[in-house]
N, C-alpha and C positions, 0 to 999 in steps of 0.2 A: 862239228856241225851237229846240232841237235836233231833227233828223230822227230818227225811230225806225225802225230796220231790224230786221226779224225774221229770225233765222237758223234754218234748218231743223234738226230734231233730227239729231244726229250730224255735222252740218256743222262744220268747224273754224272757230273765230273767226279773223279775219284778224290777221296780224302787222303792226301799224300802224307800228312803227319808233319810234325814239327822238326824232324831230323833230316828231311830230304828237300832238295831244291825243286821248285816247280814253276811252271808258267802256263797259264791258260789264256786262250783267245776265244771270246764268245761273241756271237751275233746278237744284235739288238732287234727289236720288233720292227724298226724302220730301216733295216738293211745296212746299218753301220756295224762296227766292231769295237771291242775294247779288250785290252789285255791286263792281266794281273799276274804277279809272280813274286817269288821270294828266293833268295840265295844268301850266301855268306861270303864276306871278303876273306882273304887269307888269314887275317888276324882274328877271325871268328865273329866280327861285327856283322849284324844282319843288314841285308840290302833288299829293298822292295822295288818292284816294277809295277808301273801303272800307266796305261795310255787312255786317252779320252776318245769317245766315239767321234767327235767332230774332227779328230786328226786321223782316225782309222776309217776312212770312207769306203774302203774296199778290203777284201781279205789280203790282197797283195800289200796294201798300205799298212796293214796291221802286222803281217808276217815279217816284213823287212827289218824294222827296228827290234821286234821281239827276238828274231833269230840272232841278230847282232848281240843283243843283251845276253841271251842265253849262252851263246858261244863264249862271250867274254867272262861270264860268271859261272861257267861249268854246269849249266842246267842241261841234263841229257835229253829231255823230252819236252816238246811243246804239244799240249793237247788243244785241239781246235774243235769248237762246236760251231759249224758254219751256218746252221739254221737254229733259231730259238726253239 
């Protein structure tokens, strides 16, 4: 299960770099959320994560699939910016 770290409003999300897996969930100005992330398959092939605000209508709706994806693909941390 990945650790969930909440980022303060206005705080910059960290630049993780190209050698680490990552997943961010960010709030939009209209109260929706979206997620982006990147990891690698066992064979080294890159694998992206992207969710759409119209699907992530709440933080809970955004976290459920993001947590599942992060767990499945070895992403240790999900960073959440709950307010834009």
